[in-house]
C-alpha positions as CSV (number, residue, x, y, z in Angstrom):
1,M,-69.0,-76.9,-25.1
2,G,-72.3,-74.7,-26.5
3,D,-73.7,-75.5,-22.8
4,I,-75.8,-71.8,-21.5
5,T,-74.6,-71.6,-17.5
6,E,-76.0,-68.9,-15.0
7,I,-74.4,-67.6,-12.0
8,Q,-75.5,-64.8,-9.5
9,A,-72.7,-62.3,-9.4
10,E,-72.3,-59.8,-5.9
11,D,-74.9,-57.4,-7.0
12,G,-77.0,-60.0,-7.2
13,K,-77.9,-60.2,-11.0
14,L,-77.5,-62.8,-12.6
15,N,-75.2,-63.7,-15.6
16,R,-75.2,-65.9,-18.8
17,F,-72.3,-67.4,-20.5
18,I,-72.0,-69.6,-23.9
19,V,-69.2,-72.6,-22.3
20,K,-66.6,-72.4,-25.4
21,F,-63.1,-73.5,-25.8
22,G,-59.9,-71.6,-26.5
23,V,-56.7,-71.2,-26.2
24,I,-55.3,-68.3,-23.9
25,R,-52.1,-66.4,-23.2
26,R,-50.7,-65.9,-20.5
27,R,-47.0,-64.2,-19.3
28,M,-45.5,-66.2,-16.5
29,A,-43.8,-65.5,-13.4
30,T,-40.4,-65.8,-15.3
31,G,-41.6,-63.6,-18.5
32,W,-42.1,-66.2,-21.1
33,L,-45.5,-66.2,-22.8
34,V,-47.4,-69.6,-23.0
35,D,-50.6,-70.2,-24.9
36,I,-53.3,-72.5,-22.7
37,P,-55.7,-74.5,-24.2
38,S,-58.8,-74.6,-22.0
39,F,-62.4,-73.7,-21.6
40,Y,-64.2,-70.6,-20.7
41,F,-67.0,-68.5,-20.2
42,D,-68.1,-66.2,-22.6
43,L,-70.6,-63.5,-21.3
44,I,-73.8,-63.1,-23.3
45,G,-74.8,-59.7,-24.1
46,G,-71.1,-58.1,-23.5
47,D,-67.4,-58.4,-23.9
48,F,-66.0,-60.2,-21.6
49,K,-64.3,-64.3,-21.1
50,A,-64.4,-65.6,-17.8
51,F,-62.6,-68.1,-16.0
52,P,-63.8,-70.7,-13.2
53,I,-63.0,-68.9,-10.1
54,V,-62.2,-71.3,-7.1
55,E,-63.0,-69.4,-4.2
56,N,-65.4,-66.7,-5.8
57,Y,-67.2,-63.8,-3.6
58,K,-69.1,-66.5,-1.4
59,G,-66.1,-68.5,-0.7
60,V,-67.1,-71.5,-3.4
61,H,-65.8,-72.4,-6.8
62,D,-67.6,-71.0,-9.0
63,L,-68.9,-74.2,-10.8
64,I,-70.8,-75.2,-7.9
65,M,-72.9,-72.0,-8.2
66,M,-73.3,-71.9,-12.2
67,K,-76.1,-73.6,-13.1
68,I,-76.6,-74.9,-16.7
69,I,-80.1,-73.8,-18.0
70,G,-79.7,-75.1,-21.8
71,N,-77.1,-74.8,-24.9
72,V,-77.2,-73.2,-28.1
73,Y,-78.1,-75.7,-30.1
74,E,-81.5,-76.7,-28.8
75,H,-82.2,-73.9,-26.6
76,S,-80.8,-70.5,-29.4
77,D,-82.9,-67.9,-27.9
78,L,-81.0,-68.1,-24.2
79,Q,-77.9,-66.9,-25.7
80,Y,-79.2,-63.6,-26.9
81,R,-81.2,-62.5,-23.9
82,K,-78.8,-60.3,-21.9
83,G,-78.6,-60.6,-17.1
84,V,-82.2,-61.4,-15.5
């Protein structure tokens, strides 16, 4: 947790996220609501939480394209920069 990652979006923009851990709520096909503890990616400078996509727009897993560029404990300045 606390890693700062960078990934290139379809439009070529580099988006930065902070890796966090929390509980996500999903509605199952049966209609039941379940809480799932999970890691997620919190967009820096935005109000968006992402979960890795297995097959993204390039046909690969997001985690293959993501690059860790630091963490909030050693590089706090990185968490305030929006997409490059």
